[in-house]
Structures are given as structure tokens and as C-alpha cells.
PyMOL CGO cylinders between C-alpha atoms (Angstrom):
from pymol import cmd
from pymol.cgo import CYLINDER

trace = [
    CYLINDER, -14.09, -35.23, 12.09, -11.31, -33.30, 10.34, 0.3, 1, 1, 1, 1, 1, 1,
    CYLINDER, -11.31, -33.30, 10.34, -11.70, -31.36, 7.57, 0.3, 1, 1, 1, 1, 1, 1,
    CYLINDER, -11.70, -31.36, 7.57, -10.19, -32.65, 4.27, 0.3, 1, 1, 1, 1, 1, 1,
    CYLINDER, -10.19, -32.65, 4.27, -8.72, -29.70, 3.33, 0.3, 1, 1, 1, 1, 1, 1,
    CYLINDER, -8.72, -29.70, 3.33, -7.79, -25.83, 4.22, 0.3, 1, 1, 1, 1, 1, 1,
    CYLINDER, -7.79, -25.83, 4.22, -9.99, -24.66, 1.38, 0.3, 1, 1, 1, 1, 1, 1,
    CYLINDER, -9.99, -24.66, 1.38, -12.97, -26.56, 3.05, 0.3, 1, 1, 1, 1, 1, 1,
    CYLINDER, -12.97, -26.56, 3.05, -11.98, -25.01, 6.33, 0.3, 1, 1, 1, 1, 1, 1,
    CYLINDER, -11.98, -25.01, 6.33, -11.37, -21.62, 4.80, 0.3, 1, 1, 1, 1, 1, 1,
    CYLINDER, -11.37, -21.62, 4.80, -15.07, -21.91, 3.34, 0.3, 1, 1, 1, 1, 1, 1,
    CYLINDER, -15.07, -21.91, 3.34, -16.77, -22.88, 6.45, 0.3, 1, 1, 1, 1, 1, 1,
    CYLINDER, -16.77, -22.88, 6.45, -15.16, -19.89, 8.14, 0.3, 1, 1, 1, 1, 1, 1,
    CYLINDER, -15.16, -19.89, 8.14, -16.65, -17.77, 5.53, 0.3, 1, 1, 1, 1, 1, 1,
    CYLINDER, -16.65, -17.77, 5.53, -20.42, -18.87, 6.00, 0.3, 1, 1, 1, 1, 1, 1,
    CYLINDER, -20.42, -18.87, 6.00, -19.70, -18.93, 9.99, 0.3, 1, 1, 1, 1, 1, 1,
    CYLINDER, -19.70, -18.93, 9.99, -18.22, -15.33, 9.81, 0.3, 1, 1, 1, 1, 1, 1,
    CYLINDER, -18.22, -15.33, 9.81, -19.08, -13.41, 6.50, 0.3, 1, 1, 1, 1, 1, 1,
    CYLINDER, -19.08, -13.41, 6.50, -18.23, -10.25, 7.55, 0.3, 1, 1, 1, 1, 1, 1,
    CYLINDER, -18.23, -10.25, 7.55, -14.97, -10.88, 9.06, 0.3, 1, 1, 1, 1, 1, 1,
    CYLINDER, -14.97, -10.88, 9.06, -13.36, -12.67, 5.73, 0.3, 1, 1, 1, 1, 1, 1,
    CYLINDER, -13.36, -12.67, 5.73, -13.13, -10.73, 2.12, 0.3, 1, 1, 1, 1, 1, 1,
    CYLINDER, -13.13, -10.73, 2.12, -12.96, -13.64, 0.04, 0.3, 1, 1, 1, 1, 1, 1,
    CYLINDER, -12.96, -13.64, 0.04, -14.44, -16.99, -0.24, 0.3, 1, 1, 1, 1, 1, 1,
    CYLINDER, -14.44, -16.99, -0.24, -11.23, -18.49, -1.07, 0.3, 1, 1, 1, 1, 1, 1,
    CYLINDER, -11.23, -18.49, -1.07, -7.62, -18.05, 1.05, 0.3, 1, 1, 1, 1, 1, 1,
    CYLINDER, -7.62, -18.05, 1.05, -5.01, -15.73, -0.53, 0.3, 1, 1, 1, 1, 1, 1,
    CYLINDER, -5.01, -15.73, -0.53, -3.34, -16.26, -3.22, 0.3, 1, 1, 1, 1, 1, 1,
    CYLINDER, -3.34, -16.26, -3.22, 0.37, -16.89, -3.44, 0.3, 1, 1, 1, 1, 1, 1,
    CYLINDER, 0.37, -16.89, -3.44, 0.38, -13.50, -5.13, 0.3, 1, 1, 1, 1, 1, 1,
    CYLINDER, 0.38, -13.50, -5.13, -1.30, -11.53, -2.36, 0.3, 1, 1, 1, 1, 1, 1,
    CYLINDER, -1.30, -11.53, -2.36, 0.68, -13.27, -0.03, 0.3, 1, 1, 1, 1, 1, 1,
    CYLINDER, 0.68, -13.27, -0.03, 3.92, -12.11, -1.76, 0.3, 1, 1, 1, 1, 1, 1,
    CYLINDER, 3.92, -12.11, -1.76, 2.42, -8.57, -2.01, 0.3, 1, 1, 1, 1, 1, 1,
    CYLINDER, 2.42, -8.57, -2.01, 1.38, -8.16, 1.34, 0.3, 1, 1, 1, 1, 1, 1,
    CYLINDER, 1.38, -8.16, 1.34, 4.81, -9.56, 2.83, 0.3, 1, 1, 1, 1, 1, 1,
    CYLINDER, 4.81, -9.56, 2.83, 6.89, -7.21, 0.72, 0.3, 1, 1, 1, 1, 1, 1,
    CYLINDER, 6.89, -7.21, 0.72, 5.55, -4.64, 2.64, 0.3, 1, 1, 1, 1, 1, 1,
    CYLINDER, 5.55, -4.64, 2.64, 6.87, -5.56, 5.80, 0.3, 1, 1, 1, 1, 1, 1,
    CYLINDER, 6.87, -5.56, 5.80, 10.61, -4.48, 6.91, 0.3, 1, 1, 1, 1, 1, 1,
    CYLINDER, 10.61, -4.48, 6.91, 11.33, -8.00, 8.57, 0.3, 1, 1, 1, 1, 1, 1,
    CYLINDER, 11.33, -8.00, 8.57, 14.90, -7.01, 9.44, 0.3, 1, 1, 1, 1, 1, 1,
    CYLINDER, 14.90, -7.01, 9.44, 13.13, -4.75, 11.98, 0.3, 1, 1, 1, 1, 1, 1,
    CYLINDER, 13.13, -4.75, 11.98, 9.82, -6.51, 12.27, 0.3, 1, 1, 1, 1, 1, 1,
    CYLINDER, 9.82, -6.51, 12.27, 9.98, -8.44, 15.48, 0.3, 1, 1, 1, 1, 1, 1,
    CYLINDER, 9.98, -8.44, 15.48, 6.14, -9.03, 16.39, 0.3, 1, 1, 1, 1, 1, 1,
    CYLINDER, 6.14, -9.03, 16.39, 3.26, -9.55, 13.87, 0.3, 1, 1, 1, 1, 1, 1,
    CYLINDER, 3.26, -9.55, 13.87, -0.27, -9.51, 14.84, 0.3, 1, 1, 1, 1, 1, 1,
    CYLINDER, -0.27, -9.51, 14.84, -2.41, -10.93, 12.28, 0.3, 1, 1, 1, 1, 1, 1,
    CYLINDER, -2.41, -10.93, 12.28, -6.29, -11.43, 13.15, 0.3, 1, 1, 1, 1, 1, 1,
    CYLINDER, -6.29, -11.43, 13.15, -9.10, -13.04, 11.06, 0.3, 1, 1, 1, 1, 1, 1,
    CYLINDER, -9.10, -13.04, 11.06, -10.68, -16.27, 10.93, 0.3, 1, 1, 1, 1, 1, 1,
    CYLINDER, -10.68, -16.27, 10.93, -8.68, -17.90, 8.09, 0.3, 1, 1, 1, 1, 1, 1,
    CYLINDER, -8.68, -17.90, 8.09, -6.82, -20.85, 8.17, 0.3, 1, 1, 1, 1, 1, 1,
    CYLINDER, -6.82, -20.85, 8.17, -3.43, -19.03, 8.57, 0.3, 1, 1, 1, 1, 1, 1,
    CYLINDER, -3.43, -19.03, 8.57, -2.36, -18.36, 5.03, 0.3, 1, 1, 1, 1, 1, 1,
    CYLINDER, -2.36, -18.36, 5.03, -0.70, -15.28, 6.05, 0.3, 1, 1, 1, 1, 1, 1,
    CYLINDER, -0.70, -15.28, 6.05, 0.57, -16.48, 9.50, 0.3, 1, 1, 1, 1, 1, 1,
    CYLINDER, 0.57, -16.48, 9.50, 2.40, -19.06, 8.18, 0.3, 1, 1, 1, 1, 1, 1,
    CYLINDER, 2.40, -19.06, 8.18, 4.18, -16.57, 5.60, 0.3, 1, 1, 1, 1, 1, 1,
    CYLINDER, 4.18, -16.57, 5.60, 5.13, -14.20, 8.58, 0.3, 1, 1, 1, 1, 1, 1,
    CYLINDER, 5.13, -14.20, 8.58, 6.18, -17.07, 10.79, 0.3, 1, 1, 1, 1, 1, 1,
    CYLINDER, 6.18, -17.07, 10.79, 8.49, -17.95, 7.83, 0.3, 1, 1, 1, 1, 1, 1,
    CYLINDER, 8.49, -17.95, 7.83, 10.09, -14.42, 8.07, 0.3, 1, 1, 1, 1, 1, 1,
    CYLINDER, 10.09, -14.42, 8.07, 10.42, -13.47, 11.65, 0.3, 1, 1, 1, 1, 1, 1,
    CYLINDER, 10.42, -13.47, 11.65, 13.41, -13.69, 13.15, 0.3, 1, 1, 1, 1, 1, 1,
]
cmd.load_cgo(trace, "trace")
């Protein structure tokens, strides 16, 4: 059965892997903006992200990669 929302999936992952997530809710657009602003996207060719989240940061990075 598919999950009704990414928030529910994120919460489930939080309870399954509490030591791997620092929050019960996905990163806000403000956090994503601040994290992405620290990367030199003109030079970045590979980005590695690890964690049991729902891909919020990954999607933002993929949008910016060449």
C-alpha cells in the first residue's frame, strides 16, 4: 500500500531509524536554501547524500547539478 504523503513516510523513517534523523519533519525550504547556498554549483560534479529521509535535499541538489 503506498504512503499517502512524504511527511508520513518521513515520520515512519524517523521511528524506524531515530538515530539517523535529526527531526520528525522533513527539511523546510529555508533549510534547503541555506544548505544549497554553501555549495559551489559551478564546480560540483558529484554530490553524496546519505540518510533515510524522503529525498528533499537530494531533489534540490539534482536540480542544481550540471
